[in-house]
C-alpha positions as CSV (number, residue, x, y, z in Angstrom):
1,X,-45.7,-10.7,-57.3
2,X,-46.7,-11.0,-53.7
3,X,-48.6,-9.1,-51.1
4,X,-46.6,-6.6,-49.0
5,X,-48.8,-6.9,-45.9
6,X,-50.5,-9.9,-44.5
7,X,-54.2,-10.0,-43.4
8,X,-53.3,-9.1,-39.8
9,X,-51.4,-6.0,-40.9
10,X,-47.9,-7.4,-40.4
11,X,-45.3,-7.4,-43.1
12,X,-45.0,-10.7,-45.1
13,X,-41.4,-12.1,-44.8
14,X,-39.7,-13.6,-47.7
15,X,-36.8,-16.0,-47.8
16,X,-34.4,-15.4,-50.8
17,X,-31.2,-16.8,-52.2
18,X,-28.9,-14.3,-53.9
19,X,-25.8,-15.0,-56.0
20,X,-23.1,-12.3,-56.1
21,X,-20.0,-12.1,-58.3
22,X,-17.6,-9.7,-59.9
23,X,-14.4,-9.6,-61.9
24,X,-13.4,-5.9,-62.1
25,X,-11.4,-3.9,-59.6
26,X,-10.8,-5.3,-56.1
27,X,-13.1,-8.3,-56.5
28,X,-13.2,-9.3,-52.8
29,X,-13.8,-5.7,-51.6
30,X,-16.6,-5.4,-54.1
31,X,-18.2,-8.6,-52.9
32,X,-17.8,-7.5,-49.3
33,X,-19.3,-4.1,-50.0
34,X,-22.3,-5.8,-51.6
35,X,-22.7,-8.0,-48.6
36,X,-22.4,-4.9,-46.3
37,X,-24.9,-2.9,-48.4
38,X,-27.4,-5.8,-48.2
39,X,-26.9,-6.1,-44.5
40,X,-27.5,-2.3,-44.1
41,X,-30.9,-2.6,-45.9
42,X,-33.8,-2.0,-43.6
43,X,-36.1,-5.0,-43.2
44,X,-33.5,-7.4,-44.7
45,X,-31.3,-9.8,-42.7
46,X,-28.6,-12.0,-44.1
47,X,-29.2,-15.5,-42.6
48,X,-26.2,-17.4,-44.2
49,X,-23.2,-16.8,-46.4
50,X,-21.3,-19.2,-48.5
51,X,-17.5,-19.6,-49.0
52,X,-16.0,-17.6,-51.9
53,X,-15.3,-19.3,-55.2
54,X,-13.2,-18.2,-58.1
55,X,-14.5,-19.1,-61.6
56,X,-13.7,-18.5,-65.2
57,X,-16.0,-16.1,-67.0
58,X,-18.8,-17.4,-69.3
59,X,-18.0,-15.9,-72.7
60,X,-20.4,-15.5,-75.5
61,X,-19.1,-16.2,-79.0
62,X,-16.8,-13.3,-80.1
63,X,-16.6,-11.9,-76.6
64,X,-13.4,-10.3,-75.3
65,X,-11.4,-12.2,-72.7
66,X,-12.1,-11.3,-69.1
67,X,-10.5,-11.8,-65.7
68,X,-11.8,-14.6,-63.4
69,X,-14.8,-13.9,-61.2
70,X,-15.1,-14.2,-57.4
71,X,-18.5,-15.6,-56.5
72,X,-20.6,-16.3,-53.4
73,X,-24.2,-17.1,-52.5
74,X,-26.2,-15.8,-49.5
75,X,-29.6,-16.3,-48.0
76,X,-31.7,-13.5,-46.7
77,X,-35.0,-12.9,-45.0
78,X,-36.8,-9.7,-45.9
79,X,-40.1,-7.9,-45.8
80,X,-39.2,-6.5,-49.3
81,X,-41.4,-8.1,-52.0
82,X,-39.4,-9.5,-54.9
83,X,-39.7,-6.5,-57.1
84,X,-38.4,-4.2,-54.4
85,X,-35.6,-6.6,-53.6
86,X,-34.6,-6.4,-57.3
87,X,-34.6,-2.6,-57.1
88,X,-32.4,-2.7,-54.0
89,X,-29.9,-5.1,-55.6
90,X,-29.7,-3.0,-58.7
91,X,-29.1,0.1,-56.6
92,X,-26.2,-1.6,-54.9
93,X,-24.8,-2.7,-58.3
94,X,-25.1,0.9,-59.6
95,X,-23.4,2.3,-56.5
96,X,-20.5,-0.1,-57.1
97,X,-20.1,1.0,-60.7
98,X,-21.9,-1.7,-62.5
99,X,-22.7,-0.9,-66.1
100,X,-24.9,-3.0,-68.4
101,X,-23.3,-2.2,-71.8
102,X,-22.3,-5.8,-72.8
103,X,-24.4,-8.8,-72.1
104,X,-22.3,-11.2,-69.9
105,X,-19.6,-8.6,-69.9
106,X,-17.0,-7.9,-67.2
107,X,-18.5,-6.2,-64.1
108,X,-17.6,-4.8,-60.7
109,X,-20.5,-6.6,-59.1
110,X,-23.5,-8.7,-60.2
111,X,-26.3,-9.6,-57.7
112,X,-28.7,-12.2,-59.0
113,X,-31.9,-13.1,-57.2
114,X,-31.8,-16.9,-57.6
115,X,-35.1,-17.6,-55.8
116,X,-37.6,-16.1,-53.5
117,X,-39.7,-18.4,-51.3
118,X,-41.1,-21.0,-53.7
119,X,-42.3,-18.4,-56.2
120,X,-42.3,-19.3,-59.9
121,X,-42.6,-16.3,-62.2
122,X,-41.9,-15.7,-65.9
123,X,-42.0,-11.9,-65.5
124,X,-39.4,-10.3,-67.9
125,X,-38.1,-8.0,-65.1
126,X,-37.6,-10.9,-62.7
127,X,-37.8,-14.5,-63.7
128,X,-38.0,-16.9,-60.7
129,X,-36.2,-19.1,-60.0
130,X,-33.3,-17.7,-62.0
131,X,-33.5,-19.4,-65.3
132,X,-29.9,-20.5,-65.6
133,X,-29.0,-21.2,-61.9
134,X,-29.3,-24.9,-62.4
135,X,-26.6,-24.8,-65.0
136,X,-24.0,-22.7,-63.1
137,X,-21.5,-24.3,-60.8
138,X,-20.6,-20.8,-59.6
139,X,-24.0,-20.6,-58.1
140,X,-24.6,-24.2,-57.1
141,X,-21.1,-25.0,-55.6
142,X,-21.0,-22.2,-53.0
143,X,-24.7,-22.6,-52.3
144,X,-24.1,-26.3,-51.7
145,X,-21.2,-25.6,-49.4
146,X,-23.4,-23.4,-47.2
147,X,-26.7,-25.3,-47.4
148,X,-26.3,-28.8,-49.0
149,X,-30.0,-29.7,-48.3
150,X,-31.5,-26.8,-50.2
151,X,-33.7,-27.2,-53.3
152,X,-33.8,-24.9,-56.3
153,X,-37.6,-24.3,-56.6
154,X,-39.2,-26.2,-59.4
155,X,-35.9,-27.8,-60.5
156,X,-34.5,-30.0,-57.7
157,X,-32.0,-30.5,-54.9
158,X,-28.9,-28.4,-55.5
159,X,-26.7,-31.4,-54.6
160,X,-28.2,-33.4,-57.5
161,X,-27.9,-30.4,-59.8
162,X,-24.3,-29.9,-59.0
163,X,-23.6,-33.6,-59.5
164,X,-25.3,-33.4,-62.9
165,X,-22.8,-30.7,-63.9
166,X,-19.9,-32.9,-63.0
167,X,-19.2,-30.9,-59.8
168,X,-17.6,-27.5,-59.3
169,X,-14.3,-28.4,-60.9
170,X,-15.9,-29.5,-64.2
171,X,-17.0,-25.9,-64.8
172,X,-13.8,-24.3,-63.4
173,X,-15.2,-23.3,-60.1
174,X,-12.6,-23.4,-57.3
175,X,-13.2,-22.8,-53.6
176,X,-10.9,-20.0,-52.3
177,X,-10.4,-20.9,-48.6
178,X,-7.9,-18.0,-48.4
179,X,-10.7,-15.5,-49.0
180,X,-13.6,-14.8,-46.7
181,X,-16.6,-12.6,-46.7
182,X,-17.7,-11.3,-43.3
183,X,-21.2,-10.5,-41.9
184,X,-21.1,-7.2,-40.0
């Protein structure tokens, strides 16, 4: 997807937006552990972190009921190319007990790469920007709270996208000011 090393021999830095969420176990602890694990990743720095939101799960037809999710969005800069960033996020999910048995099923943690730089890719392993981010208040609302001026690559300003959804409340996303994620 991108070159690891620039022409002068330095590592190419990437800016990425990640969405995290979970609805199994101690939801806030799982989110915090994901943030801490990302922060402990060599050549990755968390540059901003959104407030926490609570949202109802998206259920496919015939899916079993699930508990509500806690969600947050964060920005990182990293020397990891997108495919290596994906491997790192999946390793964190696995370490936190994430299983992939049911599509859109309940999970301890989910870490989605929403966008990396201004890359557009239709690779099956990592589609960028995330193909459903513009339709999800649980991504747009916390992202907007942290960085209202940001733009979802190839789609538009997140403020406009959130407004088009009818705002956070229209999709059952509620900011939880009583909960906070910390950067270590």
